PDB file with one MODEL, atoms N, CA, C and O in Angstrom:
MODEL        1
ATOM      1  N   MET A   1       0.989  -1.346   0.138  1.00  0.00           N
ATOM      2  CA  MET A   1      -0.235   0.224  -0.052  1.00  0.00           C
ATOM      3  C   MET A   1       0.751   1.412  -0.091  1.00  0.00           C
ATOM      4  O   MET A   1       1.761   1.695   0.553  1.00  0.00           O
ATOM      5  N   PHE A   2       0.073   1.994  -1.087  1.00  0.00           N
ATOM      6  CA  PHE A   2       1.448   3.460  -1.034  1.00  0.00           C
ATOM      7  C   PHE A   2       0.409   4.724  -0.001  1.00  0.00           C
ATOM      8  O   PHE A   2      -0.789   4.776   0.276  1.00  0.00           O
ATOM      9  N   TYR A   3       1.356   5.424   0.262  1.00  0.00           N
ATOM     10  CA  TYR A   3       0.627   6.854   0.997  1.00  0.00           C
ATOM     11  C   TYR A   3       0.961   7.762   0.188  1.00  0.00           C
ATOM     12  O   TYR A   3       2.172   7.899   0.015  1.00  0.00           O
ATOM     13  N   CYS A   4       0.124   8.572  -0.485  1.00  0.00           N
ATOM     14  CA  CYS A   4       0.586   9.583  -1.321  1.00  0.00           C
ATOM     15  C   CYS A   4       0.446  11.011  -0.929  1.00  0.00           C
ATOM     16  O   CYS A   4      -0.706  11.379  -0.697  1.00  0.00           O
ATOM     17  N   VAL A   5       1.585  12.053  -0.788  1.00  0.00           N
ATOM     18  CA  VAL A   5       1.685  13.340  -0.173  1.00  0.00           C
ATOM     19  C   VAL A   5       1.281  13.905  -1.741  1.00  0.00           C
ATOM     20  O   VAL A   5       1.773  13.454  -2.776  1.00  0.00           O
ATOM     21  N   TYR A   6       0.065  15.217  -1.646  1.00  0.00           N
ATOM     22  CA  TYR A   6      -0.513  15.659  -2.428  1.00  0.00           C
ATOM     23  C   TYR A   6      -0.756  17.272  -2.025  1.00  0.00           C
ATOM     24  O   TYR A   6      -0.841  17.729  -0.885  1.00  0.00           O
ATOM     25  N   ILE A   7      -0.833  17.923  -3.171  1.00  0.00           N
ATOM     26  CA  ILE A   7      -0.640  19.323  -3.225  1.00  0.00           C
ATOM     27  C   ILE A   7      -2.027  19.741  -4.008  1.00  0.00           C
ATOM     28  O   ILE A   7      -2.175  19.304  -5.149  1.00  0.00           O
ATOM     29  N   LEU A   8      -2.949  20.495  -3.483  1.00  0.00           N
ATOM     30  CA  LEU A   8      -4.335  21.334  -4.060  1.00  0.00           C
ATOM     31  C   LEU A   8      -3.891  22.799  -4.273  1.00  0.00           C
ATOM     32  O   LEU A   8      -3.128  23.480  -3.587  1.00  0.00           O
ATOM     33  N   GLN A   9      -4.489  23.073  -5.276  1.00  0.00           N
ATOM     34  CA  GLN A   9      -4.689  24.721  -5.385  1.00  0.00           C
ATOM     35  C   GLN A   9      -5.702  25.025  -5.124  1.00  0.00           C
ATOM     36  O   GLN A   9      -6.386  24.087  -5.534  1.00  0.00           O
ATOM     37  N   SER A  10      -6.464  25.866  -4.613  1.00  0.00           N
ATOM     38  CA  SER A  10      -7.737  26.346  -4.684  1.00  0.00           C
ATOM     39  C   SER A  10      -7.903  27.441  -5.593  1.00  0.00           C
ATOM     40  O   SER A  10      -7.278  28.456  -5.288  1.00  0.00           O
ATOM     41  N   LEU A  11      -8.530  27.476  -6.538  1.00  0.00           N
ATOM     42  CA  LEU A  11      -9.107  28.350  -7.557  1.00  0.00           C
ATOM     43  C   LEU A  11      -9.870  29.609  -7.068  1.00  0.00           C
ATOM     44  O   LEU A  11     -10.255  30.519  -7.801  1.00  0.00           O
ATOM     45  N   LYS A  12     -10.018  29.538  -5.847  1.00  0.00           N
ATOM     46  CA  LYS A  12     -10.888  30.800  -5.430  1.00  0.00           C
ATOM     47  C   LYS A  12      -9.715  31.625  -4.811  1.00  0.00           C
ATOM     48  O   LYS A  12      -9.587  32.774  -5.235  1.00  0.00           O
ATOM     49  N   ASP A  13      -9.017  31.266  -4.047  1.00  0.00           N
ATOM     50  CA  ASP A  13      -8.094  32.579  -3.506  1.00  0.00           C
ATOM     51  C   ASP A  13      -6.466  31.739  -3.981  1.00  0.00           C
ATOM     52  O   ASP A  13      -5.425  31.979  -3.370  1.00  0.00           O
ATOM     53  N   LYS A  14      -6.523  31.067  -4.790  1.00  0.00           N
ATOM     54  CA  LYS A  14      -4.910  30.577  -5.310  1.00  0.00           C
ATOM     55  C   LYS A  14      -3.847  29.952  -4.308  1.00  0.00           C
ATOM     56  O   LYS A  14      -2.673  29.603  -4.433  1.00  0.00           O
ATOM     57  N   LYS A  15      -4.779  29.961  -3.237  1.00  0.00           N
ATOM     58  CA  LYS A  15      -3.669  29.386  -1.838  1.00  0.00           C
ATOM     59  C   LYS A  15      -3.596  27.872  -2.149  1.00  0.00           C
ATOM     60  O   LYS A  15      -4.438  27.334  -2.869  1.00  0.00           O
ATOM     61  N   PHE A  16      -2.518  27.169  -1.560  1.00  0.00           N
ATOM     62  CA  PHE A  16      -2.148  25.821  -1.743  1.00  0.00           C
ATOM     63  C   PHE A  16      -2.589  24.914  -0.250  1.00  0.00           C
ATOM     64  O   PHE A  16      -2.590  25.412   0.876  1.00  0.00           O
ATOM     65  N   TYR A  17      -2.915  23.614  -0.552  1.00  0.00           N
ATOM     66  CA  TYR A  17      -3.097  22.712   0.958  1.00  0.00           C
ATOM     67  C   TYR A  17      -2.448  21.543   0.629  1.00  0.00           C
ATOM     68  O   TYR A  17      -2.955  20.860  -0.261  1.00  0.00           O
ATOM     69  N   THR A  18      -1.343  21.133   1.207  1.00  0.00           N
ATOM     70  CA  THR A  18      -0.713  20.067   1.366  1.00  0.00           C
ATOM     71  C   THR A  18      -1.000  18.957   2.028  1.00  0.00           C
ATOM     72  O   THR A  18      -0.879  19.239   3.220  1.00  0.00           O
ATOM     73  N   GLY A  19      -1.396  17.559   1.878  1.00  0.00           N
ATOM     74  CA  GLY A  19      -1.673  16.547   3.094  1.00  0.00           C
ATOM     75  C   GLY A  19      -1.034  15.577   2.395  1.00  0.00           C
ATOM     76  O   GLY A  19      -0.345  15.732   1.387  1.00  0.00           O
ATOM     77  N   TYR A  20      -1.318  14.454   3.035  1.00  0.00           N
ATOM     78  CA  TYR A  20      -1.025  12.997   2.545  1.00  0.00           C
ATOM     79  C   TYR A  20      -2.772  12.264   3.044  1.00  0.00           C
ATOM     80  O   TYR A  20      -3.731  12.675   3.698  1.00  0.00           O
ATOM     81  N   THR A  21      -2.383  10.843   2.193  1.00  0.00           N
ATOM     82  CA  THR A  21      -3.479   9.998   2.485  1.00  0.00           C
ATOM     83  C   THR A  21      -3.308   8.406   1.758  1.00  0.00           C
ATOM     84  O   THR A  21      -2.325   8.265   1.032  1.00  0.00           O
ATOM     85  N   LYS A  22      -3.944   7.595   1.882  1.00  0.00           N
ATOM     86  CA  LYS A  22      -3.849   6.417   2.032  1.00  0.00           C
ATOM     87  C   LYS A  22      -4.313   6.076   0.439  1.00  0.00           C
ATOM     88  O   LYS A  22      -3.711   5.415  -0.408  1.00  0.00           O
ATOM     89  N   ASN A  23      -5.909   6.939   0.336  1.00  0.00           N
ATOM     90  CA  ASN A  23      -6.485   6.827  -0.971  1.00  0.00           C
ATOM     91  C   ASN A  23      -6.630   8.066  -1.563  1.00  0.00           C
ATOM     92  O   ASN A  23      -7.489   8.860  -1.179  1.00  0.00           O
ATOM     93  N   ILE A  24      -5.758   8.333  -2.593  1.00  0.00           N
ATOM     94  CA  ILE A  24      -5.735   9.568  -2.982  1.00  0.00           C
ATOM     95  C   ILE A  24      -7.179  10.260  -3.651  1.00  0.00           C
ATOM     96  O   ILE A  24      -7.548  11.434  -3.691  1.00  0.00           O
ATOM     97  N   LYS A  25      -7.750   9.130  -4.098  1.00  0.00           N
ATOM     98  CA  LYS A  25      -8.742   9.199  -5.472  1.00  0.00           C
ATOM     99  C   LYS A  25      -9.985   9.857  -4.386  1.00  0.00           C
ATOM    100  O   LYS A  25     -10.624  10.896  -4.550  1.00  0.00           O
ATOM    101  N   LEU A  26     -10.067   8.966  -3.351  1.00  0.00           N
ATOM    102  CA  LEU A  26     -11.306   9.310  -2.483  1.00  0.00           C
ATOM    103  C   LEU A  26     -10.794  10.752  -1.313  1.00  0.00           C
ATOM    104  O   LEU A  26     -11.671  11.406  -0.749  1.00  0.00           O
ATOM    105  N   ARG A  27      -9.568  11.001  -1.143  1.00  0.00           N
ATOM    106  CA  ARG A  27      -9.541  12.086  -0.431  1.00  0.00           C
ATOM    107  C   ARG A  27      -9.811  13.399  -0.984  1.00  0.00           C
ATOM    108  O   ARG A  27     -10.141  14.440  -0.415  1.00  0.00           O
ATOM    109  N   PHE A  28      -9.569  13.093  -2.429  1.00  0.00           N
ATOM    110  CA  PHE A  28      -9.821  14.558  -3.507  1.00  0.00           C
ATOM    111  C   PHE A  28     -11.127  14.916  -3.658  1.00  0.00           C
ATOM    112  O   PHE A  28     -11.637  16.025  -3.812  1.00  0.00           O
ATOM    113  N   GLU A  29     -11.737  13.500  -3.574  1.00  0.00           N
ATOM    114  CA  GLU A  29     -13.601  13.686  -3.615  1.00  0.00           C
ATOM    115  C   GLU A  29     -14.011  14.146  -2.489  1.00  0.00           C
ATOM    116  O   GLU A  29     -15.074  14.766  -2.502  1.00  0.00           O
ATOM    117  N   GLN A  30     -13.382  13.996  -1.376  1.00  0.00           N
ATOM    118  CA  GLN A  30     -14.081  14.917  -0.123  1.00  0.00           C
ATOM    119  C   GLN A  30     -13.383  15.893  -0.051  1.00  0.00           C
ATOM    120  O   GLN A  30     -14.068  16.706   0.570  1.00  0.00           O
ATOM    121  N   HIS A  31     -12.246  16.436  -0.342  1.00  0.00           N
ATOM    122  CA  HIS A  31     -12.066  17.725  -0.455  1.00  0.00           C
ATOM    123  C   HIS A  31     -13.013  18.246  -1.582  1.00  0.00           C
ATOM    124  O   HIS A  31     -13.442  19.303  -1.118  1.00  0.00           O
ATOM    125  N   GLN A  32     -13.373  18.128  -2.384  1.00  0.00           N
ATOM    126  CA  GLN A  32     -14.169  18.507  -3.375  1.00  0.00           C
ATOM    127  C   GLN A  32     -15.619  18.629  -3.110  1.00  0.00           C
ATOM    128  O   GLN A  32     -16.387  19.391  -3.698  1.00  0.00           O
ATOM    129  N   LYS A  33     -15.930  17.751  -2.109  1.00  0.00           N
ATOM    130  CA  LYS A  33     -17.365  17.780  -1.738  1.00  0.00           C
ATOM    131  C   LYS A  33     -17.574  18.573  -0.512  1.00  0.00           C
ATOM    132  O   LYS A  33     -18.675  18.667   0.030  1.00  0.00           O
ATOM    133  N   GLY A  34     -16.466  19.161  -0.071  1.00  0.00           N
ATOM    134  CA  GLY A  34     -16.436  20.403   1.014  1.00  0.00           C
ATOM    135  C   GLY A  34     -16.727  19.532   2.708  1.00  0.00           C
ATOM    136  O   GLY A  34     -17.376  20.076   3.601  1.00  0.00           O
ATOM    137  N   LEU A  35     -16.108  18.158   2.845  1.00  0.00           N
ATOM    138  CA  LEU A  35     -15.927  17.399   3.483  1.00  0.00           C
ATOM    139  C   LEU A  35     -14.972  17.696   4.367  1.00  0.00           C
ATOM    140  O   LEU A  35     -15.103  17.274   5.516  1.00  0.00           O
ATOM    141  N   VAL A  36     -13.800  18.494   4.001  1.00  0.00           N
ATOM    142  CA  VAL A  36     -12.628  18.487   4.750  1.00  0.00           C
ATOM    143  C   VAL A  36     -12.768  20.188   5.384  1.00  0.00           C
ATOM    144  O   VAL A  36     -12.948  21.249   4.785  1.00  0.00           O
ATOM    145  N   GLU A  37     -12.638  19.952   6.484  1.00  0.00           N
ATOM    146  CA  GLU A  37     -12.625  21.346   7.213  1.00  0.00           C
ATOM    147  C   GLU A  37     -11.859  22.473   6.684  1.00  0.00           C
ATOM    148  O   GLU A  37     -12.340  23.520   6.252  1.00  0.00           O
ATOM    149  N   SER A  38     -10.594  22.154   6.759  1.00  0.00           N
ATOM    150  CA  SER A  38      -9.612  23.101   6.153  1.00  0.00           C
ATOM    151  C   SER A  38      -9.395  23.347   4.874  1.00  0.00           C
ATOM    152  O   SER A  38      -8.538  24.178   4.572  1.00  0.00           O
ATOM    153  N   THR A  39     -10.144  22.659   3.866  1.00  0.00           N
ATOM    154  CA  THR A  39     -10.776  23.388   2.671  1.00  0.00           C
ATOM    155  C   THR A  39     -11.919  23.366   1.894  1.00  0.00           C
ATOM    156  O   THR A  39     -11.935  23.246   0.669  1.00  0.00           O
ATOM    157  N   LYS A  40     -13.173  23.520   2.851  1.00  0.00           N
ATOM    158  CA  LYS A  40     -14.301  23.443   2.452  1.00  0.00           C
ATOM    159  C   LYS A  40     -14.859  24.843   2.229  1.00  0.00           C
ATOM    160  O   LYS A  40     -16.004  24.976   1.799  1.00  0.00           O
ATOM    161  N   ASP A  41     -14.052  25.941   2.519  1.00  0.00           N
ATOM    162  CA  ASP A  41     -14.234  27.418   2.169  1.00  0.00           C
ATOM    163  C   ASP A  41     -13.626  27.416   0.858  1.00  0.00           C
ATOM    164  O   ASP A  41     -14.445  27.835   0.041  1.00  0.00           O
ATOM    165  N   ARG A  42     -12.545  27.120   0.338  1.00  0.00           N
ATOM    166  CA  ARG A  42     -11.681  27.339  -0.365  1.00  0.00           C
ATOM    167  C   ARG A  42     -12.240  26.613  -2.090  1.00  0.00           C
ATOM    168  O   ARG A  42     -11.486  26.364  -3.031  1.00  0.00           O
ATOM    169  N   GLN A  43     -13.393  26.465  -2.056  1.00  0.00           N
ATOM    170  CA  GLN A  43     -13.739  25.667  -3.205  1.00  0.00           C
ATOM    171  C   GLN A  43     -14.047  26.367  -4.737  1.00  0.00           C
ATOM    172  O   GLN A  43     -15.027  27.108  -4.824  1.00  0.00           O
ATOM    173  N   PRO A  44     -13.266  26.142  -5.845  1.00  0.00           N
ATOM    174  CA  PRO A  44     -12.821  24.678  -6.323  1.00  0.00           C
ATOM    175  C   PRO A  44     -11.748  24.561  -5.989  1.00  0.00           C
ATOM    176  O   PRO A  44     -11.162  25.524  -5.494  1.00  0.00           O
ATOM    177  N   LEU A  45     -11.072  23.223  -6.164  1.00  0.00           N
ATOM    178  CA  LEU A  45      -9.916  22.954  -5.681  1.00  0.00           C
ATOM    179  C   LEU A  45      -9.180  22.094  -6.921  1.00  0.00           C
ATOM    180  O   LEU A  45      -9.825  21.094  -7.237  1.00  0.00           O
ATOM    181  N   LYS A  46      -7.995  22.300  -7.644  1.00  0.00           N
ATOM    182  CA  LYS A  46      -7.260  21.517  -8.214  1.00  0.00           C
ATOM    183  C   LYS A  46      -6.120  20.704  -7.648  1.00  0.00           C
ATOM    184  O   LYS A  46      -5.344  21.280  -6.885  1.00  0.00           O
ATOM    185  N   LEU A  47      -5.945  19.512  -7.918  1.00  0.00           N
ATOM    186  CA  LEU A  47      -5.048  18.634  -7.766  1.00  0.00           C
ATOM    187  C   LEU A  47      -3.934  18.949  -8.489  1.00  0.00           C
ATOM    188  O   LEU A  47      -3.953  18.597  -9.669  1.00  0.00           O
ATOM    189  N   ILE A  48      -2.630  19.724  -7.943  1.00  0.00           N
ATOM    190  CA  ILE A  48      -1.681  19.693  -8.906  1.00  0.00           C
ATOM    191  C   ILE A  48      -0.499  19.195  -8.679  1.00  0.00           C
ATOM    192  O   ILE A  48       0.426  19.353  -9.476  1.00  0.00           O
ATOM    193  N   TYR A  49      -0.368  18.432  -7.395  1.00  0.00           N
ATOM    194  CA  TYR A  49       1.215  17.395  -7.754  1.00  0.00           C
ATOM    195  C   TYR A  49       0.670  16.620  -6.505  1.00  0.00           C
ATOM    196  O   TYR A  49       0.073  16.941  -5.477  1.00  0.00           O
ATOM    197  N   PHE A  50       1.205  15.299  -7.127  1.00  0.00           N
ATOM    198  CA  PHE A  50       1.333  14.328  -5.767  1.00  0.00           C
ATOM    199  C   PHE A  50       2.418  13.449  -5.908  1.00  0.00           C
ATOM    200  O   PHE A  50       2.922  13.645  -7.014  1.00  0.00           O
ATOM    201  N   GLU A  51       3.074  12.466  -5.215  1.00  0.00           N
ATOM    202  CA  GLU A  51       3.670  11.170  -4.959  1.00  0.00           C
ATOM    203  C   GLU A  51       3.653  10.306  -4.071  1.00  0.00           C
ATOM    204  O   GLU A  51       2.850  10.425  -3.146  1.00  0.00           O
ATOM    205  N   CYS A  52       4.105   9.748  -4.101  1.00  0.00           N
ATOM    206  CA  CYS A  52       3.768   8.485  -3.383  1.00  0.00           C
ATOM    207  C   CYS A  52       4.878   7.703  -2.469  1.00  0.00           C
ATOM    208  O   CYS A  52       6.007   7.635  -2.955  1.00  0.00           O
ATOM    209  N   CYS A  53       4.648   7.088  -1.147  1.00  0.00           N
ATOM    210  CA  CYS A  53       5.818   6.644  -0.348  1.00  0.00           C
ATOM    211  C   CYS A  53       5.153   5.246  -0.311  1.00  0.00           C
ATOM    212  O   CYS A  53       4.047   4.871  -0.700  1.00  0.00           O
ATOM    213  N   LEU A  54       6.433   4.433   0.430  1.00  0.00           N
ATOM    214  CA  LEU A  54       5.866   3.273   0.913  1.00  0.00           C
ATOM    215  C   LEU A  54       5.325   3.118   2.050  1.00  0.00           C
ATOM    216  O   LEU A  54       4.691   2.130   2.421  1.00  0.00           O
ATOM    217  N   ASN A  55       5.536   4.012   2.603  1.00  0.00           N
ATOM    218  CA  ASN A  55       5.045   4.285   4.341  1.00  0.00           C
ATOM    219  C   ASN A  55       4.613   5.309   4.747  1.00  0.00           C
ATOM    220  O   ASN A  55       4.907   6.336   4.136  1.00  0.00           O
ATOM    221  N   GLN A  56       3.858   5.366   5.793  1.00  0.00           N
ATOM    222  CA  GLN A  56       3.142   6.576   6.662  1.00  0.00           C
ATOM    223  C   GLN A  56       4.419   7.333   7.000  1.00  0.00           C
ATOM    224  O   GLN A  56       4.492   8.392   6.377  1.00  0.00           O
ATOM    225  N   GLN A  57       5.357   7.113   7.739  1.00  0.00           N
ATOM    226  CA  GLN A  57       6.517   7.820   8.216  1.00  0.00           C
ATOM    227  C   GLN A  57       6.986   8.667   7.083  1.00  0.00           C
ATOM    228  O   GLN A  57       6.938   9.892   7.195  1.00  0.00           O
ATOM    229  N   ASP A  58       7.394   8.153   6.103  1.00  0.00           N
ATOM    230  CA  ASP A  58       7.800   8.771   4.778  1.00  0.00           C
ATOM    231  C   ASP A  58       7.037   9.445   4.145  1.00  0.00           C
ATOM    232  O   ASP A  58       7.526  10.261   3.364  1.00  0.00           O
ATOM    233  N   ALA A  59       5.722   9.348   4.252  1.00  0.00           N
ATOM    234  CA  ALA A  59       4.775  10.169   3.964  1.00  0.00           C
ATOM    235  C   ALA A  59       4.900  11.534   4.688  1.00  0.00           C
ATOM    236  O   ALA A  59       5.236  12.647   4.284  1.00  0.00           O
ATOM    237  N   THR A  60       4.483  11.027   5.990  1.00  0.00           N
ATOM    238  CA  THR A  60       4.492  12.262   6.792  1.00  0.00           C
ATOM    239  C   THR A  60       5.535  13.209   6.732  1.00  0.00           C
ATOM    240  O   THR A  60       5.302  14.407   6.893  1.00  0.00           O
ATOM    241  N   ARG A  61       6.493  12.838   6.546  1.00  0.00           N
ATOM    242  CA  ARG A  61       7.973  13.647   6.671  1.00  0.00           C
ATOM    243  C   ARG A  61       8.267  14.207   5.314  1.00  0.00           C
ATOM    244  O   ARG A  61       9.141  15.061   5.176  1.00  0.00           O
ATOM    245  N   ARG A  62       7.464  13.688   4.166  1.00  0.00           N
ATOM    246  CA  ARG A  62       7.654  14.349   2.958  1.00  0.00           C
ATOM    247  C   ARG A  62       6.346  15.555   3.142  1.00  0.00           C
ATOM    248  O   ARG A  62       6.665  16.605   2.584  1.00  0.00           O
ATOM    249  N   GLU A  63       5.255  15.597   3.663  1.00  0.00           N
ATOM    250  CA  GLU A  63       4.567  16.463   3.747  1.00  0.00           C
ATOM    251  C   GLU A  63       4.993  17.391   4.576  1.00  0.00           C
ATOM    252  O   GLU A  63       4.766  18.498   4.089  1.00  0.00           O
ATOM    253  N   LYS A  64       5.526  17.456   5.646  1.00  0.00           N
ATOM    254  CA  LYS A  64       5.764  18.153   6.695  1.00  0.00           C
ATOM    255  C   LYS A  64       7.109  19.139   5.992  1.00  0.00           C
ATOM    256  O   LYS A  64       7.275  20.311   6.331  1.00  0.00           O
ATOM    257  N   TYR A  65       8.028  18.411   4.944  1.00  0.00           N
ATOM    258  CA  TYR A  65       9.012  19.162   3.787  1.00  0.00           C
ATOM    259  C   TYR A  65       8.257  20.193   3.184  1.00  0.00           C
ATOM    260  O   TYR A  65       8.433  21.390   3.412  1.00  0.00           O
ATOM    261  N   LEU A  66       7.393  19.708   2.394  1.00  0.00           N
ATOM    262  CA  LEU A  66       6.831  20.150   1.373  1.00  0.00           C
ATOM    263  C   LEU A  66       6.150  21.504   2.114  1.00  0.00           C
ATOM    264  O   LEU A  66       5.825  22.472   1.425  1.00  0.00           O
ATOM    265  N   LYS A  67       5.999  21.492   3.288  1.00  0.00           N
ATOM    266  CA  LYS A  67       4.949  22.958   3.960  1.00  0.00           C
ATOM    267  C   LYS A  67       6.210  24.062   4.302  1.00  0.00           C
ATOM    268  O   LYS A  67       5.962  25.248   4.517  1.00  0.00           O
ATOM    269  N   THR A  68       7.789  23.432   4.324  1.00  0.00           N
ATOM    270  CA  THR A  68       8.622  24.488   4.435  1.00  0.00           C
ATOM    271  C   THR A  68       8.874  25.352   3.355  1.00  0.00           C
ATOM    272  O   THR A  68       8.380  25.202   2.238  1.00  0.00           O
ATOM    273  N   TYR A  69       9.813  26.458   3.756  1.00  0.00           N
ATOM    274  CA  TYR A  69      10.160  27.497   2.327  1.00  0.00           C
ATOM    275  C   TYR A  69      10.493  26.587   1.816  1.00  0.00           C
ATOM    276  O   TYR A  69       9.699  26.173   0.972  1.00  0.00           O
ATOM    277  N   TYR A  70      11.930  25.692   2.030  1.00  0.00           N
ATOM    278  CA  TYR A  70      12.558  25.357   1.027  1.00  0.00           C
ATOM    279  C   TYR A  70      11.683  23.948  -0.193  1.00  0.00           C
ATOM    280  O   TYR A  70      11.810  23.779  -1.406  1.00  0.00           O
ATOM    281  N   GLY A  71      10.911  23.251   0.765  1.00  0.00           N
ATOM    282  CA  GLY A  71       9.904  22.461  -0.007  1.00  0.00           C
ATOM    283  C   GLY A  71       9.035  23.397  -0.761  1.00  0.00           C
ATOM    284  O   GLY A  71       8.635  22.972  -1.844  1.00  0.00           O
ATOM    285  N   LYS A  72       8.632  24.687  -0.375  1.00  0.00           N
ATOM    286  CA  LYS A  72       7.556  25.465  -1.333  1.00  0.00           C
ATOM    287  C   LYS A  72       8.165  25.719  -2.798  1.00  0.00           C
ATOM    288  O   LYS A  72       7.641  25.747  -3.911  1.00  0.00           O
ATOM    289  N   LYS A  73       9.785  25.931  -2.246  1.00  0.00           N
ATOM    290  CA  LYS A  73      10.541  25.796  -3.557  1.00  0.00           C
ATOM    291  C   LYS A  73      10.939  24.916  -4.327  1.00  0.00           C
ATOM    292  O   LYS A  73      11.092  25.133  -5.529  1.00  0.00           O
ATOM    293  N   PHE A  74      11.188  23.712  -3.734  1.00  0.00           N
ATOM    294  CA  PHE A  74      10.928  22.331  -4.688  1.00  0.00           C
ATOM    295  C   PHE A  74       9.853  22.533  -5.215  1.00  0.00           C
ATOM    296  O   PHE A  74      10.142  22.976  -6.327  1.00  0.00           O
ATOM    297  N   ILE A  75       8.421  22.473  -5.092  1.00  0.00           N
ATOM    298  CA  ILE A  75       7.387  22.250  -5.923  1.00  0.00           C
ATOM    299  C   ILE A  75       7.496  23.540  -6.853  1.00  0.00           C
ATOM    300  O   ILE A  75       7.281  23.189  -8.012  1.00  0.00           O
ATOM    301  N   LYS A  76       7.706  24.658  -6.780  1.00  0.00           N
ATOM    302  CA  LYS A  76       7.623  25.872  -7.296  1.00  0.00           C
ATOM    303  C   LYS A  76       9.084  25.395  -8.629  1.00  0.00           C
ATOM    304  O   LYS A  76       8.670  25.714  -9.744  1.00  0.00           O
ATOM    305  N   SER A  77       9.669  25.143  -8.666  1.00  0.00           N
ATOM    306  CA  SER A  77      11.209  24.723  -9.476  1.00  0.00           C
ATOM    307  C   SER A  77      10.188  23.314 -10.431  1.00  0.00           C
ATOM    308  O   SER A  77      10.039  23.332 -11.653  1.00  0.00           O
ATOM    309  N   ARG A  78       9.647  22.278  -9.552  1.00  0.00           N
ATOM    310  CA  ARG A  78       9.316  21.129 -10.027  1.00  0.00           C
ATOM    311  C   ARG A  78       7.975  21.313 -10.957  1.00  0.00           C
ATOM    312  O   ARG A  78       7.837  20.532 -11.898  1.00  0.00           O
ATOM    313  N   LEU A  79       6.980  22.324 -10.721  1.00  0.00           N
ATOM    314  CA  LEU A  79       6.065  22.643 -11.270  1.00  0.00           C
ATOM    315  C   LEU A  79       6.087  24.065 -12.116  1.00  0.00           C
ATOM    316  O   LEU A  79       5.093  24.769 -12.293  1.00  0.00           O
ATOM    317  N   LYS A  80       7.473  24.358 -12.622  1.00  0.00           N
ATOM    318  CA  LYS A  80       7.750  25.448 -13.320  1.00  0.00           C
ATOM    319  C   LYS A  80       7.018  25.812 -14.654  1.00  0.00           C
ATOM    320  O   LYS A  80       6.699  26.985 -14.849  1.00  0.00           O
ATOM    321  N   SER A  81       6.733  24.804 -15.612  1.00  0.00           N
ATOM    322  CA  SER A  81       5.837  24.730 -16.473  1.00  0.00           C
ATOM    323  C   SER A  81       4.143  25.438 -15.925  1.00  0.00           C
ATOM    324  O   SER A  81       3.511  26.324 -16.500  1.00  0.00           O
ATOM    325  N   TYR A  82       3.823  24.820 -14.880  1.00  0.00           N
ATOM    326  CA  TYR A  82       2.520  24.808 -14.549  1.00  0.00           C
ATOM    327  C   TYR A  82       2.439  26.235 -14.284  1.00  0.00           C
ATOM    328  O   TYR A  82       1.689  26.979 -14.917  1.00  0.00           O
ATOM    329  N   PHE A  83       3.170  26.599 -13.400  1.00  0.00           N
ATOM    330  CA  PHE A  83       3.174  28.356 -12.615  1.00  0.00           C
ATOM    331  C   PHE A  83       3.306  29.086 -13.864  1.00  0.00           C
ATOM    332  O   PHE A  83       2.541  30.049 -13.909  1.00  0.00           O
ATOM    333  N   THR A  84       3.987  28.942 -14.822  1.00  0.00           N
ATOM    334  CA  THR A  84       4.246  29.961 -15.766  1.00  0.00           C
ATOM    335  C   THR A  84       3.521  29.731 -16.913  1.00  0.00           C
ATOM    336  O   THR A  84       3.630  30.700 -17.663  1.00  0.00           O
ATOM    337  N   GLY A  85       2.839  28.875 -17.359  1.00  0.00           N
ATOM    338  CA  GLY A  85       1.880  28.512 -18.174  1.00  0.00           C
ATOM    339  C   GLY A  85       0.597  28.896 -18.281  1.00  0.00           C
ATOM    340  O   GLY A  85      -0.126  28.401 -19.146  1.00  0.00           O
TER     341      GLY A  85
ENDMDL
END
């Protein structure tokens, strides 16, 4: 089983949300339906990035990193075409 770290972008305020889950399809549907407290008022949302880890510890560590200054720089570099396109 994989644990996926994902980043959503709110099309309402253009801000990002980073999380992790065992079931990315189900979790994204929960976000879209307004069932997640932290994103329910930021609809609509777009899944812009995800990566998978083999265990929960690595996924939580990666999630924490992506929320840091350097993690955000990594995402902006990784998704350069997305942000300039």
